[in-house]
C-alpha positions in Angstrom: 0.0 0.0 0.0 1.1 3.6 -0.4 -0.4 4.4 3.0 0.7 8.0 2.9 0.4 8.3 6.5 1.6 11.1 8.8 4.9 11.8 7.3 6.2 14.8 9.0 9.1 14.8 6.6 7.0 16.1 3.7 8.9 19.4 3.6 12.1 17.6 3.6 10.9 15.6 0.8 10.2 18.7 -1.4 13.7 20.2 -0.6 15.7 17.1 -1.2 13.9 15.7 -4.3 16.0 17.7 -6.7 19.2 16.7 -4.9 18.2 13.1 -5.0 17.5 13.1 -8.6 20.8 14.9 -9.3 22.7 12.3 -7.3 20.9 9.4 -9.1 21.9 10.8 -12.5 25.4 12.1 -11.7 27.1 9.2 -9.7 29.0 9.3 -6.6 31.0 7.2 -4.2 28.0 6.5 -2.0 27.5 3.1 -3.5 31.0 1.8 -2.8 31.6 -1.4 -0.9 34.3 -0.1 1.5 33.1 -2.2 4.3 33.4 0.8 6.6 30.3 2.7 5.9 26.7 1.7 6.0 24.5 4.0 4.0 21.0 4.1 5.5 17.9 5.8 4.3 14.6 6.0 6.3 11.8 8.4 6.7 10.7 8.1 10.3 10.5 11.4 12.2 13.1 11.6 15.0 10.4 12.0 17.7 8.4 8.9 16.6 8.7 5.6 18.2 10.5 4.1 15.1 12.8 7.1 14.7 13.9 6.8 18.3 14.4 3.1 18.0 16.4 3.4 14.8 18.6 6.1 16.3 19.4 3.7 19.2 20.0 0.9 16.7 22.6 3.1 14.9 24.5 3.5 18.1 24.3 -0.2 18.8 25.5 -1.1 15.4 28.6 1.3 15.6 29.4 -0.1 19.0 29.4 -3.7 17.5 31.3 -2.7 14.5 34.4 -0.7 15.5 35.6 1.4 12.6 32.4 1.3 10.8 30.2 4.4 10.6 26.4 4.6 9.7 25.8 7.4 7.2 22.1 8.2 7.7 20.4 10.2 5.2 16.9 11.5 5.9 14.6 11.2 3.1 10.9 12.0 2.7 8.3 9.4 2.4 7.0 10.5 -1.0 10.6 11.3 -2.1 11.6 7.6 -1.7 8.2 6.5 -3.0 8.5 8.4 -6.3 12.2 8.1 -7.1 13.2 4.7 -5.7 13.0 2.7 -9.0 15.3 5.2 -10.7 17.7 5.5 -7.7 17.9 1.8 -7.1 18.7 1.2 -10.7 21.8 3.5 -10.4 25.2 3.3 -8.7 23.9 5.5 -5.8 21.6 3.0 -4.1 21.9 3.0 -0.3 23.0 -0.2 1.5 19.7 -0.4 3.3 16.5 1.6 3.1 13.0 1.7 4.6 10.3 1.1 1.9 6.6 0.8 1.9 5.1 -2.7 1.8 2.5 -4.0 -0.7 2.2 -5.2 -4.2 2.3 -1.6 -5.7 5.5 -0.8 -3.9 8.0 -3.4 -2.6 6.3 -6.0 -4.8 6.7 -3.9 -7.9 10.6 -3.3 -7.0 11.0 -7.0 -6.4 9.5 -7.9 -9.7 11.7 -5.3 -11.4 14.8 -7.0 -10.0 15.9 -4.0 -7.8 15.8 -5.8 -4.5 18.0 -8.3 -2.9 16.5 -11.8 -2.2 16.9 -12.1 1.5 15.4 -15.6 1.8 18.6 -17.3 2.8 19.6 -14.6 5.4 16.2 -14.8 6.9 16.6 -18.5 7.6 20.1 -18.3 8.8 19.4 -15.5 11.3 16.0 -16.8 12.3 14.1 -13.6 11.5 11.1 -15.6 10.3 10.8 -17.1 13.8 10.2 -13.6 15.2 7.4 -12.6 12.9 3.8 -13.7 13.1 2.0 -14.9 10.0 0.2 -11.7 9.5 3.4 -9.7 9.7 5.3 -12.0 7.3 2.7 -11.6 4.6 4.2 -8.3 3.4 7.9 -9.6 3.5 7.4 -12.2 0.7 6.6 -11.6 -3.0 6.1 -14.1 -5.9 7.5 -13.5 -9.5 4.5 -11.2 -10.2 5.4 -9.0 -7.2 2.3 -10.2 -5.3 2.7 -10.4 -1.5 2.2 -13.5 0.7 4.3 -16.1 -0.9 7.7 -16.5 -2.8 11.0 -15.1 -1.7 11.7 -12.7 1.2 12.4 -9.1 -0.2 12.0 -7.2 3.0 11.8 -7.5 6.8 9.5 -5.5 9.0 10.4 -5.0 12.6 7.3 -3.3 13.8 3.6 -3.6 13.2 0.8 -1.1 12.8 -3.0 -1.2 12.9 -5.9 1.2 13.0 -8.1 2.0 16.0 -10.6 4.6 17.3 -9.1 7.4 19.4 -11.5 9.0 21.8 -11.2 12.4 23.6 -12.6 11.3 27.0 -12.9 14.9 28.2 -15.2 15.8 25.3 -17.3 12.6 25.9 -17.6 13.6 29.6 -18.4 17.2 28.8 -21.4 16.2 26.7 -22.4 13.3 29.0 -21.7 10.6 26.5 -20.4 7.1 27.4 -17.3 5.8 25.5 -18.8 3.3 23.0 -18.0 -0.4 23.2 -20.3 -1.5 20.4 -21.1 -0.1 16.9 -24.6 0.9 17.8 -23.2 2.9 20.8 -20.7 4.5 18.4 -23.5 5.7 16.1 -25.5 6.8 19.1 -22.6 8.8 20.4 -22.1 10.5 17.0 -25.7 11.4 16.9 -25.5 13.1 20.2 -22.5 15.1 19.4 -24.1 16.3 16.2 -27.2 17.3 18.2 -24.9 19.3 20.5 -23.4 21.1 17.3 -20.1 19.1 17.3 -18.8 17.2 14.2 -17.8 13.9 15.8 -15.1 12.6 13.3 -11.9 14.1 12.4 -11.3 13.5 8.7 -9.0 14.1 5.8 -10.4 13.7 2.3 -7.3 14.8 0.6 -5.3 12.0 2.0 -5.6 8.5 3.4 -8.0 8.9 6.4 -11.3 9.2 4.4 -10.6 6.1 2.4 -9.6 4.2 5.6 -12.9 5.0 7.2 -14.6 3.6 4.2 -12.4 0.5 4.1 -13.1 -0.2 7.8 -16.9 -0.1 7.1 -16.4 -2.7 4.4 -14.2 -4.8 6.6 -17.0 -4.8 9.3 -19.0 -6.9 6.8 -16.2 -9.0 5.4 -14.0 -12.0 6.3 -10.6 -13.3 5.6 -11.6 -14.8 2.2 -12.9 -11.4 1.2 -9.7 -9.7 2.0 -7.6 -12.3 0.2 -9.8 -11.9 -2.9 -9.3 -8.1 -2.8 -5.6 -7.9 -1.7 -4.2 -11.2 -3.1 -6.3 -11.8 -6.2 -7.8 -15.1 -4.9 -10.9 -14.7 -6.9 -12.7 -11.7 -8.5 -13.5 -8.7 -6.5 -17.0 -7.1 -7.0 -17.2 -3.6 -5.8 -21.0 -4.0 -5.7 -20.9 -6.8 -3.2 -22.5 -6.6 0.3 -19.3 -5.2 1.9 -18.4 -2.5 -0.5 -22.0 -1.4 -1.1 -22.5 -1.1 2.7 -19.3 0.9 3.1 -20.0 3.4 0.3 -23.7 3.9 1.4 -22.8 4.2 5.0 -20.0 6.6 4.4 -22.2 8.8 2.3 -24.9 8.6 5.0 -22.4 9.6 7.6 -21.6 12.7 5.6 -25.3 13.5 5.3 -25.9 13.1 9.0 -23.0 15.4 9.9 -20.7 12.8 11.3 -18.2 13.9 8.7 -17.8 17.4 7.6 -18.3 18.2 3.9 -15.5 20.7 4.3 -13.1 17.9 5.1 -12.8 16.9 1.4 -9.8 19.0 1.0 -8.0 18.5 4.3 -4.9 16.3 4.9 -4.1 13.9 7.5 -2.0 16.3 9.6 -5.1 18.6 9.7 -7.2 15.7 11.0 -4.5 14.8 13.6 -4.2 18.3 14.8 -8.0 18.7 15.1 -8.0 15.8 17.5 -4.8 16.9 19.2 -6.3 20.3 19.8 -9.4 18.9 21.3 -11.7 20.1 18.4 -12.9 16.6 17.3 -13.9 13.9 19.9 -13.2 10.9 17.7 -10.4 10.0 15.2 -10.1 6.7 13.4 -6.5 6.3 12.4 -3.3 4.2 12.9 -0.8 3.3 15.7 1.7 5.4 13.9 0.0 8.5 15.8 0.3 6.8 19.2 3.7 8.2 20.3 3.0 11.7 19.1 -0.5 11.7 20.9 1.3 10.5 24.1 3.6 13.4 24.2 1.4 16.1 22.8 -2.2 15.6 23.9 -3.2 17.6 27.0 -6.6 15.9 27.7 -7.6 12.6 28.9 -7.9 10.1 26.0 -8.3 6.4 25.2 -8.2 4.1 22.2 -9.8 0.9 21.2 -10.4 -1.4 18.2 -13.2 -0.4 15.9 -16.4 -1.8 17.4 -18.3 -4.6 15.7 -15.5 -5.8 13.4 -13.1 -8.8 13.6 -11.0 -7.1 10.9 -9.2 -3.8 10.8 -6.5 -2.1 8.7 -3.0 -3.1 9.6 0.0 -5.1 8.7 3.5 -5.4 9.5 5.3 -2.1 9.4 7.3 -0.7 6.4 10.2 -2.8 5.3 13.8 -2.9 5.6 15.0 -3.7 2.0 18.5 -4.2 0.7 18.9 -2.8 -2.9 20.2 -5.3 -5.4 23.2 -2.9 -6.0 24.0 -2.3 -2.4 27.8 -2.4 -1.7 27.8 -3.5 1.9 25.1 -6.1 2.2 26.6 -7.9 5.2 26.5 -4.7 7.1 22.9 -4.1 6.2 21.9 -7.6 7.4 23.7 -7.0 10.7 21.7 -3.7 11.1 18.4 -5.5 10.5 19.5 -8.0 13.1 20.0 -5.3 15.6 16.6 -3.7 15.0 15.0 -7.1 15.7 16.9 -7.4 18.9 15.0 -7.5 22.1 16.7 -4.3 23.4 15.6 -2.3 20.4 12.2 -3.8 20.2 11.6 -3.1 23.9 12.6 0.6 23.3 10.3 0.8 20.3 7.4 -0.5 22.5 8.2 1.9 25.4 8.1 4.8 22.9 4.6 4.0 21.7 5.3 1.7 18.8 4.0 -1.8 18.1 7.1 -4.1 18.4 7.1 -7.5 16.8 9.7 -9.2 19.0 9.7 -7.4 22.4 9.5 -8.9 25.9 6.0 -7.7 26.8 6.7 -7.8 30.5 9.5 -5.2 29.9 7.0 -2.6 28.6 6.3 -0.1 31.3 4.0 2.4 29.8 0.2 1.8 30.6 -1.1 3.1 27.3 1.5 1.2 25.4 0.5 -2.0 27.2 -3.0 -1.4 25.9 -1.7 -0.7 22.4 0.2 -4.0 22.4 -2.6 -5.9 23.9 -5.0 -4.8 21.3 -2.5 -5.7 18.6 -2.1 -9.1 20.1 -5.9 -9.5 20.0 -5.9 -8.6 16.3 -3.0 -10.8 15.5 -4.5 -13.7 17.4 -7.6 -13.6 15.4 -5.9 -13.0 12.0 -7.5 -9.6 12.1 -4.9 -7.5 10.1 -6.6 -6.8 6.7 -4.0 -4.5 5.0 -4.9 -1.2 3.4 -7.4 -0.4 0.6 -4.8 1.1 -1.9 -2.4 -1.9 -1.8 -3.8 -4.0 -4.6 -2.8 -2.1 -7.8 -0.4 0.7 -8.5 -2.0 4.2 -8.5 -5.1 3.0 -6.7 -4.3 5.4 -3.8 -4.9 8.4 -6.0 -8.1 6.8 -7.3 -9.4 6.3 -3.8 -8.5 9.8 -2.7 -10.2 11.5 -5.7 -13.3 9.3 -5.6 -13.8 9.4 -1.9 -13.6 13.2 -2.0 -16.6 13.2 -4.4 -18.6 11.1 -1.9 -17.7 13.8 0.7 -18.9 16.6 -1.4 -21.9 14.7 -2.8 -20.9 15.2 -6.3 -20.9 11.4 -6.8 -23.4 8.9 -5.6 -22.3 5.5 -4.1 -23.1 3.4 -7.1 -21.0 5.6 -9.4 -18.2 5.6 -6.9 -18.1 1.9 -6.8 -18.3 1.7 -10.6 -15.1 3.9 -10.8 -13.3 1.8 -8.2 -14.2 -1.2 -10.1 -12.8 0.1 -13.4 -9.5 1.3 -11.9 -9.0 -1.9 -9.9 -9.7 -4.2 -12.9 -7.4 -2.3 -15.1 -4.4 -2.5 -12.6 -4.9 -6.2 -11.4 -2.1 -8.3 -13.0 -3.2 -11.2 -14.9 -2.4 -14.4 -13.3 
């Protein structure tokens, strides 16, 4: 999936894209195999759980490799997303980089022969033993670049999933109980609207709106439905019960005032800030916000799984990939190993991330314990259902533009689903 989430490095992306393109075309010594430098790219914000964990991993790596330095280069999410195929096909590829998981991203690069096959290294170092089945899905890609089987081309060392964030102070102010069922959630939103409050923070210009809609579909779906849509195990019908319910319910939510029509042009950061600033009582989004909320939110808050659904959006986190042309692959493997160590995994958990190989008893923060417990509940029931834009390249943009039309009312649910069907069918690889 493109999952263009909360990337705070967006400004950095704009500033650095030109330099990245120039480097890719001009050549340098950055791709050399000197054995003394590990060139690392990632796009996690330094104040995020992952950013803090990877910074500590760099220190650990250099302590374990005297004389070797990590050359970390901060890149924006969209910068890497848009230029990776060109850069990785040059002499300037890094030794290791963070890259997004899914058929349209890591799968596409693996199909193009731009990533190193990690299968043997995974078995030798036992990384597969540390990752649950749901997390492993996005690590492996077949010859068509479809996730779930084939060779290992990436290694995630955190997980992510979506949840409902509640502003408990606003619920208390308006005398509303925190919902534990879907019907209670709808009732709470009705009450907020009656009080003149728009209940849901939303972002129509980026991923949040489409994730609301996909979650509604998932509440009427099962694992077979997900596999059909994401892994092409059958034909996806966008007018089936789940998709029809999602589109009609989402449009109904807009009509009832649960979602503001003005949110069609807002971005994820706007939605997050609306919730952080106490303007919106409810936000449905991902665990990638958790660490930030822990440090910035001043009111009493809580989170929980979306009520009335066994499935929710989520997966293993973004992947460590080793470019095919990397000059220092052994060093890259050692770095991955360190990020999967108990020390780094425990730190990741304590900072508000979702570790995949931590000692749960070592996590001390109460909210983080809840975060990890909910993830374990999801993982235990095979409830990670990936993301709506994963199946085909370019589908993220289609979902954004089409869902914006649902928000403004310029398109009806049937037309919305027709247009998704056309874009999906055009992009699905023939198998």
